[in-house]
N, C-alpha and C positions, 0 to 999 in steps of 0.2 A: 468574625470579629476580630480584629489584630492583637497583636499582645503586649503593647508597649503600657505602662502601666502607673508609673510612679513620679508624680514632680521631684523635681529639687529641692524642698522643701521636705519630701518622705510621704507626702500626702497620697495614698493610693486611690488613684482615678480609674482604675479597670475596676469592673464589678464582679473579675471572678477571682478566683484564687489561681493564678497562673504558675504556682508551684506543683500542683497535683500535674501526676502523669497524663488523666486523664483528656486535660487540657489540653497538652501536647499534642495528642493525637487527634482530639478534636478540630485542633486548628489545621494539620496536616490534611484532615480527610475534608475541611471545608474550604483550602486550596484548593482541592481537586474538583469538587464541586462546582467553585464559582468559576472555575478556566473552563471547565467542560461547559457550562451555562452561558458564557459570554463567548464561545467561540472561539478559543485558544489565548494565549498568553499576553498578547498584543493586538486582537482581531482589528482593530482601526485602523495599523499602521502598517502598509504594504511595502514600504522599503525600507528595512533597517540596516542597511547596509550604509548609511549616512551617522550612522549611532555609534559612538564607542564607549561611552561611561553612560551605566545606570545606577540609578539609586532606587532600592526600595525599603519605605517606610514603615517602620513597625512592622516589621519581616517576619518577629514568631518563630518558629521551627527552620525558614527559611525555604519552605513551600517553592513560590513563586520563582525567586532567583536561583534557585537551587537548577529550575528545570528551563529558566531563562539564559542560565549559563551553558546547560548542555547542549540547546538545540542551537545555540550562535555562539560558538565560539570565537567570534570574533569580538566579543563583548567583552567589556570588563563590571562585572557587577558586584555591586557592595551594597550588603545588607544591615540596616542598624534597631537594635531594639535596645527599650533599657533592661529586659531581663536579660542576667547572664545565663542562665538556664537555658533560656530558650537560644541563645546566641552558640554554648557547647555544642549544645545540641548540632546547631547548623553548621557550623565548623568541621565537629565528628561527621558529619555526612559528606560534607564537599572532599573531607580527606578520602573516604572509603570509595566515592565515585571518584576520586583523582581530578577533581575541577579545579584546576588553577586557575580560572580565569573568577573566580567570586571568591570574595572575600566577608566577613561577618563582624559588627564594630558594636558594642554596646555603647547607647548613645539616646539620650532623651529627646523625642521629638517636641517637647513643650517648651523647649531651650535651643538656644543659637545652636546650630550644628554645626559639628567640626569638622566642617571643611573649607576652602578656601572659594572664595568668590568666583562663577564661572568655571565651574571645576565638573560639570555632569551635563548631557547631553537629554537626558532624562528621566524625570524623577517619577515614582511611582507610589501610590498610596491608597491600598484598598482597604474598606471595612473598617475606617481608625477611627470612627465615631465612638468607640467605646470607650473611648478615654481622653476625647475633645472636650471643649464648650465652645459656648459663643464667643470668647474671649482669645481662644488659644488657636483658631481657626484663621481668624486673617495674620496673627501675628508667626505661624507655621507657614503660610502660602507667601506671605514675605521672605521669611528664609529659604523657600526654594526659588523663589525669583533671584536674590543674591548668588544661590549658589548653582543655577543653570545659566549655561553660557547663551548668550542674545542666539534666537532662535531657537534652542531646546524648548523642549515639551513638557509639561505636567500633565499626569493621568490620575485622576481621582476616580474610585466606584464606591458607590455607596449602595445602600438598600433599602426600600421601603417596607412596610408591616406587611410579612405573607395573608394571606387571604384562606381561610380553610373550613370545612363543614365541622371540625371540632369547636363546640363550645367553650372545652376547658382549655384547649389548646388558645383562642382566642382569649379569654380571660386571662395568663398566663401572661401574653404579649402584653396587653393593654396595659397588666401589674406594669411591668417591665420600664414601658413608654414613659408611662406617669411617674414613675420615681425617676426615671433619666430629667424627666421634662421639671419635676421639682427643683433640682439641683440644676437649673439652666443647663444642662449638659447637651441638649437639643435644641432646632429652632422649631418646635411643632409649638402651634399657638394654643391647641387645647390639651396635650397630653395623651393625645389618641393617635398619634403617629410616630414613626420612627426622627421625623422630622428634619430630615436633611437635604436628602436627595433632592429636591426642588429648591435647595440653596446653591448648589455646587457652581453653575454658572454666575449666579450675584456673587458669589464670594471670590471667583477667578477674575471678575472683569474688574471688581472693585480693588484686587490686592495689583489689579495694571496687566495682566494676561490680555491676551488678543485673539483672533481667530478662533473664539470659544465654539467646539462640535460637541454634541451629545449624542451618545447611543445607548437606546434602553434593550434590555433583554430580561426573561423571563425563566425561573426553574420552577419545573412541575415534579412534586414531591407524592403525588397520590398514589394509594395502593397500584400494585402493579408495575409502577411507572420504573426505570431505571434508577431513578434517584431516592426512589421511596425509602430501602433500607438503610441507607446511607443520613439520609434526611432525618429519619427516624432517629438514630444515633445523635445526631447534632444537637437536636432538640432532646434528647433525653440526657445529654451532659449538659447540654447550655443551661435548662431549666435546674436541674441539678447543683450545676454549681453556682447559678446566680442567686439560689434561694437566702443566704445569709444578706447579700445585698437590698435584697425585696422585704424581707423580713424586717431591717432596720429602718427601711425607708417607710414602714408602716401600711403601705399599699394592701398587703395583704397579712395575717396573722398565721401562726403556724399549722393551725387545726384545717383551715381553709386550704393552704396550700399542698397539705400531704395528700388530701380530697384528692384537689383539683387535678394536681401532678399526675396521682395514680391512674386518675380519668381519662385524663389524657392522653398517657400508654396507651389506655386501652382504645380510645378511640383513634389513635395514629394505627393501631394493627388492622381496625378493624377493614373488611371486604371495599365499603363504602366511601372508605374516607377518600378526601380531596383535600388539595391545596395546592394555591398556586404563589410563588413569590416573584416581584418586581423590582428589578435594581437598574439604576443610572450609569454611566460613565462618561465621566465631563471631561476632556483633555483639551487645552490651549495652550499659544507657545507663547514663549517671552519673547518681547519686543528686541528689536534688534538696535533702537533707539528710544531714547525717552520723547 
């Protein structure tokens, strides 16, 4: 989940303390995991030759934007995130890797974006539901239409709740989903799902985008699979860092959290542990005329 976190009024909208070094490492690992599961950086687009300027919204420490800039030198890539620590990290990495075609700026994706109209060919946003809600999704997509050139492409990627044979894992993920639903941070009707994947196409259509397409992907983090170790570390960090948010939401108490969290780690390390996660990428075109 992306790192953008705070509204203009200073309200923390992200349920993880993004100032922790562990979160930076987790986000970088997550970027790698999802690019691998999705089949690449932009697997839906066969020809990137027509693209020139690309914006990555809530870029975190810059993993996706940096890799895109390194692989496609003709692109001018811009990453934005509200957290200056993340942006400083991304800028430093770009300097070390000598990538002159990528820049990073501090900006709040929940407010008007600091770019002129029709300045980008592609806008990318992956796993941003962590700081969005039912009101800000339509507002952000309107902004994306404004800054995209006619014929430009918007690309959204989100995941649904993974399914595993770990009762403890499922319990903690259910708590997270319910806490988010209580605050109308998702579109889940019962609080038992991530509640955004099924809405992507509708949100794009209501924002005025056309030629909407979707592509599903999955990732297998079961024991013995290549993604198991990184997936284990990802969940270890995720639920540790979301503990304050979950306790404050009242969906679980301290004693139960400690017990279930330790049980989850044990179950995820067992040889019979099985988990599969699912996600969806939806992309669409900014119409050339109203």
